[in-house]
N, C-alpha and C positions, 0 to 999 in steps of 0.2 A: 363535172360539168357535163351534161349529157344533152343530146338531142332529142326533143320532145315534141310530141304533137298530140293534139287532141281535137275532136269534133264534139260538141255538146248538142243535145236536142233538149230544148227547154219547153216546158208547158208554161205559157206566160198568160196572165189575164190582166187586161187593163184597157184603157181607152186609146183611141189613136190620136188623141190630142197631143200626146207628147212625142210624136214621131216626126214632126215636120214634114208630113206627106204633102205633095203638091195637091192642089185643090181637085185635079182631074182623077186623083187616086181614091180608091176605096180599100179598106182593110180587107186582106186575104188571109191565108194561113199564117199561124204564128212562126216566128223565126225561130229556128232551133239550132242548137249546138250538141252534136252527138258524138261521143268518143268511139273511135275506131282506129284500126291500124292500117295505114296506107302508105307507110315509108319504112324503111329499114331503121329499126330502133338502135339505141346505144347497145354496146356489146353487153352491158349488164341489163337484163330486162328490167322495166320499170315504167311508171306512168308519172304524169305530171303531179299527182298527188304524192306518190313516192318522192319526188323531187322536193316538194315543199315540206315534207314531214322531216326532212333532214335540218330544216331551219325552224321547226317547232310549230308548223302549222298542223291542224287537224283537219279532217275532212269537213267539219262544220265551219273552219275559219279560212279555208282555201279560197283565193280569189285571183283574179287578174283583171286588167283594164282593157277596155276597147273603145274605139270610135268607128263611125260609119259615115259614109257619104252616099247620098242618092243621086243617081243619074236619072232624073224624072222625066216622064213624057211630057214633052212641051205643049201637047196638044195638036201638034202637026205631025204625028208619026215619028218624031226624032226625040233626041234627049236634050235637056237643058245642062248647063254646066254643073258640076258636082257641088251639092251644098250638105251641110251637116244634117245627119238623119236623126242621131240619138238626141233626146232632149230630157229635160227634167233635172240635169245636173250641171255642175260647173263646168264650163268649156265644153258642153255636150259629150262628156266622157262617162261611159257606163262602168260600173264595177260588176263584174261577173263573178258570183259566188257559187260554190259548190253546195248543192242541197244532199246532205248524206242520207236523208230519209227517201228522197225520190231518186237518188243516184243520178242527179243531173245538174248542169251548170245553169244558173238563172241570173239574169240582170236585174238591177234594182228597179226598173220600170219595165213595161211591157211593150213589145213592138210587133208588128206584122209585116209580111211581105207585101210590097206594093202590087196592085191587082193588074195594072196595065202591063202587057207584055214587052212594051217599049222602055219600062223603067228597069233599072238594075241597081245593086247595091255593092259598094267596095267597103271591106272590112280591115280594121288594123288594130293589132292587139299587142300588149306587152305586159311583162311582170317585173316589178322593181321592189325588192325585198324592204329596203329603207326609205321608199319614196315618201315624201311629205307633202302635204296638200298645197303648201305654199312655195316650195323649192323643189328643184329637182325632178319636176313632173315631166315625163315624156308626153309629148302632144304630136298629133298628125295635123298637118295644114295642106292646103290645096292652092296652088297657084300656077296659072298657065300650063295646064296639062302635067304638072309634076306634084307628087305627094312628097312631104318631108315628115320624118319621124325623128325627134331630136330630143336629147336630154340637155338640161341647162349646163352653163359652164362651170357651175359650182358643184357638180355631182362628185361626191367624195366616196371612194370605195373603202369599205371597212374589212377588217380580216375575215369575217364571215358575213358574206354578202352574195346577192344574186340579182342579176339584170338579164332579162330575156326579151327577145322581140320576135314577133311572128312574121311569117311570110305574108305578103299581101293577098288578099282574097278579092279578086277582081269580078265584076259583072254577075254578081249572083242574083238568080231569081228565085221563085217559090220553091225551096228544097228540091234541088236538081237531083237527077239521077246519079248513080255511080258511074255511068258511061260519060256524062256530061262533065263530072269532076275529072275523070281521068284517073282515079284512084281506086283500089279495092275496097269492098265492104263499106262503102258509103252510100246510103240510100237517101239521107236527107240531112240538112243542117249546114252549119258553116264550118269548113275544114280550117283548121288553125295548127300550123306547125311552128313551134317555138326553137330559137336558137339562142345560145348563151352569149352575151355581150361581153362577158369577162372571161378570165382565164384562171386557172387553178394551179397551185405549185405545191409541192411538198418535198422535204429533204429527209432521206433516211440513212441511218448508220447502222451497219450490221458487221459481225464478226464472222470470218469465214471458218476457222478452225477453233474449237474449243480446247481439245487435247489430243495427245499423240502418245500411243502405247510404246513403250521401249521394247528392244529386241528381246528381252527375256521374257516378255508378256505379263510382268508382274507389275511394274510402276509405270507411271505416265508422266509426261510433261503437260501442265496445265497453264493456260495463258488467260489472264484476266485483262481485258482491254477496257480502257476508259477514255471517252472522248469528252474534251472540256474546252473551255475558252472559245467558243463558237462566236464569231462576229461577221457582221456584213457592214460595210462603210455607211455613215450617215448621208442622207440626202441623195440616194442613188435610186431608191425604189419609189416610183411615182404613183400617187394614188388619188390624184384629182385631174379631171379632165372632161372634155366634151365628146359626145357621140351624136352624129347626125347622119341619118340615112335618107336617101332620095330614091324615087321609083317613078318612071313614066307608066302610062297605062299598058297593062299586059307584060310588065317587066317586073322582076323581083328587085329587092332592095339593092342598091349600089353601096356595097360595104367599103369601109375605109381601105386605103392601100395597105397591103400586108396585114389586113384585119386588125389594125392598130388604131386605138382612139386618137381623136384630135389632140393638140398640144396641151400639155398639162398647164394648167393656171399657175400652179407653183410646185416645185419638187416638194416631197415630202417622204417620210419613211417611218416604218414602224421600228422600234428598238428591237434589238435581237431577242431580248427576253420576251417580247410579244410574240415572236414566232416560235422560239424554242423554249422547251422547258427551263424553268430558272436555273437549276443547277448545271444545266448543259452550257451555260455562257459563264460559268464561274470556274475557279480553279478546283472545286469538288469534282465537277464533272459528273457523267453518267456511265455506269458500268454496263457494257453490253452483254446480253445474254440471249438465248434463242428465242425467249418469249417477250423481250423488250428491246426492240431494235430501232424504234422510231421516235424521233425527238420533237415532232410536231405536236403542239399542244392538244390535249385530248378534248378540249371544249371547242376546237375548231370544227370545221366542216366534216361530215361523214367521211370517212377514208382518211382523216387527218390531214386535209388540204387547207390552205390558206388560199383566199381570194386576191387576185392582183389585177390591176388595170392593165388590159393588153398594152403593151409598150415595147420599145426597142431596148435590149439590155446593152447598156454602154459598157465600154472597157474598164470602167471604174467599179462595175459590180463584181466584188471579190467575195468569195466565201473562204474564211480561215478558221482553222480549229487545231487544237492539239491533240495527240494520241499518246496515252501512256500504256506500255505493255508491261505487265507484271509477269514473271515466269515463276512457276512453282514445281516440284517433283515430288511424287510420292504415290501411294496406292490409291488414294482419293484425294479430292480436291480439299476437303476438310483437313486430312492428314498432312497433305502437302503444305497448306498454309500454317498449320502448327509448327512444321519443320522449319519454315521461314522462306523468304525470298531467295531464289537463285539469282535473279536479276530484275532489274527495273530500268526501263528506257523510255524517255519521252521524246516523241517525233513532232516537229512543227512543220506545218504544211509548206511554210515559206522556205524551209530548209530543203524541200524536195527538188529533185531535177525536173526539168520541164517536159514531163511525159505527156507527149501529144501536144505540147505547147500550151497547156491549159494552166500551168502553174506559175504565177508570177512572184514577184518579190513579197507581196502581202496576202497571197492567198490564191484560190482557183478562180480563174476567170471564166464565168459561166457561159459567156456568149461564144467561147471557143470549143465548147462541146459540141462535137461535130453533129450529133444526132439531134440536137435541139435547135441550133441556128441562133440568130442574133435577135429573136423576137419571141415575146410571150404572145401568142395570138388569141383572139376570142374564140370561144367555143373549143377549147382544149384544155388537157390536163398535162401537166409536166411534172414528172417524178425523177428527182435526182437521188440515186441510191449510191452510197460510198461503202464499200465493203473492205473491212481491214483483214488482212491476212498476218496475223502475229508470227507465224512459223518463218515467213520471207520478208517481214517487215515491209510490206507493200500495201498500196491501196488500189482496189479496183472501183472504177466508176462505171455506173450503168445507167445512163440518162435515157429516159423514155418518154415519148409523146403519144398519148391516146388520141387518135383521130377519129374514133367511133367506127372504123372500119377494120383497123388492125393496129397492133402495137410496133413501134419501131425502136429498137433497142440494141445496144452493143456494149461489149464489155471490153475495156482497155486497162492495161496496167499503168500505175503511176509509180515509177520505181523510186526507191529511197536512194538519197545521195550517198 
């Protein structure tokens, strides 16, 4: 989940007939969107195109949506109430598509800056991966000095999804200078800074110690750890809800309290087998190795995250799993396995003590992981790492939140009973 912004400069060609310009206006310079860097980017360097590539978009198919309002010269030296500026499409919404040949973003129609110095434009943009033309469409409306950007109540989040909204762009005139924007490296165009409206979550399981050499330095104790029977309770993970942002003139969007979407229309959940690899939720389990320590499905997001609706994590959201530790002894792991098991022990999370008060009768209560808090918030990534130490039969948990400035992480032991 990254913070991205771009400004695109577009060479447009068309008539002013589709711009809804007030009769006192005459077309001036073409409206541009030019990519530049004017804010601190995500920790991992990237661009909006990099973001979309993780969802199968190419430079020739990348796009976002935008609406604009004109505060037109009313003929008396002042401005009229804002009205829709873009035209030629349903609801005056423009699709801005990247031109990989010209290396620029271009709308479906052509638009020009109003010539009157008393006229200005306001721009609102968003990206919705699974947006449909008939449902779930974000739209910007103006009522009594307030703009609203909203998704419909039936917006359902899928495991691999992306919804982004851009900061409002107020009172723009013909390609303002960098000084007028207040940002670096901006000489023309419409600046558009995007934020994620969703959150990302992943669960990782790792083995701390693979083997330990004995005192004679000839043979070793080998531990083979398998994690299995992973479960989360049904109807605890919400994936259907409403997002509505409001902004007054010269103000940013007012985001939801705690950056959480509106009340879900109905609780829903993904089956555990949707989130984790299939044999991780069976008694077969997955053996942990140094090279395969993550259970998130490989066909999910880049980095093996799943996308979640920003939401409060209730007390009933519990993660439960079993750990089997097989112990062998020999010169090599192959020779040790041939010699046979020294011991085999299966540990159930529900049997563990309340290390840090996070383990309940049926699993780990995620909202009590102190570095995470009780919310999955928009524009953040959450990683839950569970590291199994077979030598001491303990689990270390290392929850981390990526806030695009730094990582907050902490390791605490969950002792075995």
